[in-house]
PAZAPA-4460 file (N, C-alpha, C; in steps of 0.05 Angstrom, whole numbers, plus 32768, in hexadecimal, padded with zeros to 4 digits):
% residues 117
    n_x    n_y    n_z   ca_x   ca_y   ca_z    c_x    c_y    c_z   seq   type   mol
   8010   7FE8   8000   8000   8000   8000   8011   8019   8000     1      M     A
   8025   801A   8011   8037   8031   8013   8046   8035   7FF9     2      L     A
   804E   801E   7FED   805C   8020   7FD3   804B   802C   7FBE     3      E     A
   8031   8026   7FBD   801F   8031   7FAA   801C   804F   7FAE     4      Q     A
   801B   8058   7FC7   8018   8074   7FCD   8031   8083   7FC4     5      Q     A
   8049   8078   7FC8   8062   8085   7FBF   8063   8087   7FA1     6      I     A
   805C   8071   7F93   805C   8072   7F76   8048   8087   7F6C     7      I     A
   8030   8087   7F78   801C   809B   7F70   8027   80B8   7F75     8      H     A
   8034   80BD   7F8B   803F   80D7   7F91   8054   80DF   7F7D     9      Y     A
   8067   80CD   7F78   807C   80D2   7F65   8071   80D7   7F49    10      V     A
   805E   80C7   7F41   8052   80CB   7F27   8044   80E6   7F24    11      Y     A
   8035   80EE   7F38   8027   8108   7F37   8039   8120   7F38    12      N     A
   804F   811E   7F47   8060   8136   7F4A   8074   8138   7F32    13      T     A
   807C   8123   7F26   808F   8124   7F10   8082   8127   7EF5    14      N     A
   8069   8122   7EF3   805C   8122   7ED9   804D   813C   7ED3    15      M     A
   804F   814F   7EE6   8040   8168   7EE2   804C   8178   7ECA    16      A     A
   803B   8183   7EBB   8043   8193   7EA4   8048   81AF   7EAE    17      V     A
   805E   81BB   7EA6   8065   81D6   7EAE   8053   81EA   7EA0    18      Q     A
   8049   81FD   7EAF   8038   8212   7EA4   8042   822E   7EAD    19      G     A
   8036   8242   7EA1   803D   825D   7EA8   8023   826C   7EB0    20      K     A
   8022   8276   7EC9   800B   8284   7ED3   800E   82A1   7ECD    21      L     A
   7FFC   82AC   7EBE   7FFB   82C9   7EB8   7FE0   82D3   7EBF    22      E     A
   7FDF   82EB   7ECA   7FC6   82F8   7ED1   7FC2   8310   7EBF    23      L     A
   7FAA   8315   7EB7   7FA4   832D   7EA8   7F8D   833B   7EB7    24      T     A
   7F92   8354   7EBE   7F7E   8364   7ECC   7F77   837B   7EBA    25      I     A
   7F5E   8380   7EB6   7F55   8396   7EA5   7F4A   83AD   7EB6    26      K     A
   7F53   83C5   7EAF   7F49   83DD   7EBD   7F40   83F1   7EA8    27      I     A
   7F2F   8404   7EB0   7F26   8418   7E9E   7F27   8434   7EAA    28      N     A
   7F36   8437   7EC0   7F39   8451   7ECC   7F56   8453   7ED7    29      E     A
   7F60   846C   7ED8   7F7B   8471   7EE1   7F7C   846D   7EFF    30      L     A
   7F90   845E   7F0A   7F92   845B   7F26   7F98   8477   7F33    31      P     A
   7F8B   847D   7F49   7F8F   8497   7F55   7FA2   8497   7F6E    32      V     A
   7FA2   8481   7F7C   7FB3   847F   7F94   7FCE   8472   7F8B    33      D     A
   7FDF   8482   7F80   7FF9   8478   7F75   8010   8483   7F85    34      V     A
   8022   8471   7F8D   803A   847A   7F9B   8052   8477   7F88    35      S     A
   8066   8488   7F8D   807D   8489   7F7C   8096   8484   7F8D    36      V     A
   80A7   8471   7F85   80BF   846B   7F94   80D6   847E   7F8C    37      D     A
   80ED   847A   7F98   8104   848C   7F92   810E   848B   7F75    38      K     A
   8108   8475   7F67   8110   8472   7F4B   80FA   847B   7F38    39      N     A
   80E4   8484   7F42   80CE   848D   7F31   80BA   8477   7F2A    40      G     A
   80BF   845F   7F33   80AC   8449   7F2D   8092   844F   7F3C    41      W     A
   807B   8448   7F30   8061   844E   7F3B   8053   8434   7F44    42      K     A
   8048   8436   7F5C   803A   841F   7F68   801D   8426   7F6D    43      S     A
   800B   8413   7F68   7FEF   8417   7F6E   7FE3   83FB   7F72    44      F     A
   7FCB   83FB   7F7E   7FBD   83E2   7F83   7FA5   83DF   7F71    45      D     A
   7F9F   83C6   7F6A   7F88   83C0   7F5A   7F76   83AD   7F6A    46      L     A
   7F5D   83B3   7F6D   7F4A   83A2   7F7C   7F3B   8391   7F68    47      D     A
   7F40   8377   7F69   7F34   8364   7F57   7F22   8352   7F68    48      C     A
   7F09   8359   7F6B   7EF5   834A   7F7A   7EFF   8344   7F97    49      D     A
   7F0B   8358   7FA3   7F15   8355   7FBF   7F32   834C   7FC2    50      G     A
   7F3E   8342   7FAD   7F5A   833C   7FAD   7F69   8355   7FA4    51      Q     A
   7F7C   835E   7FB4   7F8A   8377   7FAD   7FA5   836F   7FA0    52      I     A
   7FAA   8379   7F89   7FC3   8374   7F7B   7FD4   838D   7F7C    53      F     A
   7FEC   838B   7F86   7FFE   83A2   7F87   800E   83A2   7F6D    54      N     A
   800F   83B9   7F5F   801C   83BC   7F46   8031   83D2   7F48    55      V     A
   8049   83CD   7F3D   805E   83E1   7F3C   8069   83E1   7F20    56      T     A
   8069   83F9   7F13   8072   83FB   7EF8   8085   8413   7EF4    57      V     A
   8094   8412   7EDE   80A5   8428   7ED7   8094   843F   7ECF    58      K     A
   809F   8458   7ED1   808F   846F   7EC9   8086   846E   7EAC    59      P     A
   8097   8463   7E9B   8090   8462   7E7E   8077   8450   7E7A    60      K     A
   8075   843B   7E8A   805E   8428   7E87   8045   8436   7E93    61      V     A
   8048   8443   7EA9   8031   8451   7EB5   8026   8467   7EA2    62      F     A
   8039   8473   7E93   8031   8488   7E80   801D   847E   7E6C    63      K     A
   801D   8464   7E65   8009   8459   7E53   7FED   845D   7E5E    64      K     A
   7FEA   845A   7E78   7FD0   845E   7E85   7FC9   847B   7E85    65      L     A
   7FDC   848C   7E8B   7FD7   84A9   7E8B   7FD0   84B3   7E6F    66      E     A
   7FDD   84A9   7E5B   7FD7   84B1   7E3F   7FBB   84A8   7E37    67      D     A
   7FB3   8490   7E3F   7F98   8486   7E39   7F83   8498   7E46    68      A     A
   7F88   84A0   7E5F   7F75   84B1   7E6D   7F73   84CC   7E5F    69      Q     A
   7F89   84D6   7E55   7F89   84F1   7E49   7F7E   84F0   7E2C    70      A     A
   7F82   84DB   7E1E   7F7C   84DA   7E01   7F63   84CB   7DF9    71      N     A
   7F58   84BA   7E09   7F41   84AA   7E02   7F2A   84B0   7E14    72      Y     A
   7F12   84B4   7E09   7EFA   84B7   7E1B   7EF4   849E   7E2B    73      P     A
   7EF9   8487   7E1E   7EF6   846D   7E2C   7F0D   845C   7E24    74      Q     A
   7F18   844D   7E37   7F2F   843C   7E31   7F2E   8424   7E44    75      W     A
   7F3E   8410   7E3E   7F42   83F9   7E4F   7F60   83F1   7E4E    76      V     A
   7F6B   83EA   7E65   7F86   83E1   7E66   7F87   83C5   7E70    77      A     A
   7F98   83B4   7E63   7F9C   8399   7E6B   7FB7   8398   7E78    78      A     A
   7FB7   8392   7E92   7FD0   8390   7EA2   7FD5   8372   7EA6    79      I     A
   7FEA   8368   7E9A   7FF1   834C   7E9B   800B   8348   7EAA    80      A     A
   800C   8333   7EBA   8025   832D   7EC9   8023   8313   7ED8    81      G     A
   8038   830D   7EE7   8039   82F5   7EF6   8030   82FB   7F13    82      K     A
   8024   82E7   7F1F   801C   82EA   7F3B   8034   82E7   7F4C    83      M     A
   803A   82FB   7F5C   8051   82FA   7F6E   804A   82F2   7F8A    84      G     A
   8059   82FC   7F9D   8055   82F4   7FB8   803B   82FE   7FC3    85      E     A
   8031   82EF   7FD6   8018   82F6   7FE3   801C   830D   7FF7    86      A     A
   8008   831E   7FF9   8008   8334   800C   7FF1   832F   8020    87      T     A
   7FED   8341   8033   7FD7   833D   8046   7FBC   833E   8038    88      E     A
   7FBA   834D   8022   7FA0   8351   8015   7F9E   8345   7FF9    89      T     A
   7FB4   833A   7FEF   7FB3   832F   7FD4   7FCE   8326   7FCA    90      G     A
   7FD7   8331   7FB4   7FF0   8328   7FA8   7FFF   8340   7F9B    91      F     A
   8018   833C   7F96   8028   834E   7F86   8028   8344   7F69    92      V     A
   8025   8356   7F56   8025   834F   7F3A   8041   8355   7F2F    93      L     A
   804E   8341   7F23   806A   8344   7F1A   806C   8343   7EFB    94      L     A
   8083   834D   7EF1   8089   834B   7ED4   8071   8355   7EC3    95      E     A
   806A   836E   7EC8   8052   8379   7EBC   8055   8382   7E9F    96      L     A
   803F   8381   7E91   803D   838C   7E77   8021   839A   7E76    97      N     A
   8020   83B2   7E6C   8007   83C0   7E6B   8001   83C7   7E4E    98      I     A
   7FE9   83C0   7E45   7FE0   83C8   7E2A   7FC7   83D8   7E2E    99      Q     A
   7FC5   83EF   7E1F   7FAE   8400   7E22   7FA0   8401   7E07   100      V     A
   7F85   8400   7E08   7F75   8400   7DF0   7F5F   8416   7DF3   101      F     A
   7F5A   8424   7DDD   7F43   8436   7DDD   7F2A   8426   7DDB   102      E     A
   7F17   842D   7DEB   7EFD   841F   7DEB   7EE9   8430   7DDC   103      K     A
   7EE1   8428   7DC5   7ECF   8438   7DB5   7EB2   842F   7DBB   104      K     A
   7EA1   8443   7DBE   7E85   843C   7DC4   7E78   842D   7DAC   105      P     A
   7E67   841A   7DB3   7E5A   840A   7D9F   7E45   841B   7D91   106      K     A
   7E46   841A   7D76   7E32   8429   7D67   7E19   8419   7D64   107      E     A
   7E02   8427   7D64   7DE9   841A   7D61   7DE6   840F   7D45   108      A     A
   7DD9   83F8   7D43   7DD5   83EC   7D29   7DC0   83FC   7D1A   109      N     A
   7DC6   8404   7D00   7DB3   8415   7CF1   7D97   8408   7CEF   110      P     A
   7D96   83ED   7CED   7D7C   83DF   7CEA   7D6C   83E3   7D04   111      A     A
   7D79   83E4   7D1B   7D6A   83E7   7D34   7D5F   8403   7D36   112      E     A
   7D6D   8417   7D2C   7D64   8433   7D2D   7D4C   8437   7D1A   113      I     A
   7D4D   842B   7D03   7D38   842F   7CEF   7D1E   8421   7CF6   114      A     A
   7D1E   840B   7D04   7D06   83FD   7D0A   7CFF   8401   7D28   115      S     A
   7CE9   8410   7D2D   7CE1   8414   7D49   7CD6   83FA   7D55   116      P     A
   7CD9   83F6   7D6E   7CCF   83DE   7D7B   7CB2   83E0   7D82   117      S     A
***
């Protein structure tokens, strides 16, 4: 019995396929509570359904969010990274990449406008 358990344990631990865990968090407003460290890096928190993710980015990366706020009436940013160490309220997000997209309002379908309900 013990031999079967050992074989089962060895099989399960050695046969695992390696994967890469990446998180993508979408936001559509500029973070307001931003702290700046001595090197100019900017840190802010993202609340994702009660899990708080701490994000720290270079000023050049944060500027993407500031530019979106200034140039687009509506926008969405995809913040992708690896889940880092746990904090008291959530996690640190590491190795970040931020992509910003203009969000264009959906136009009404002309057929829907022409035919009243």
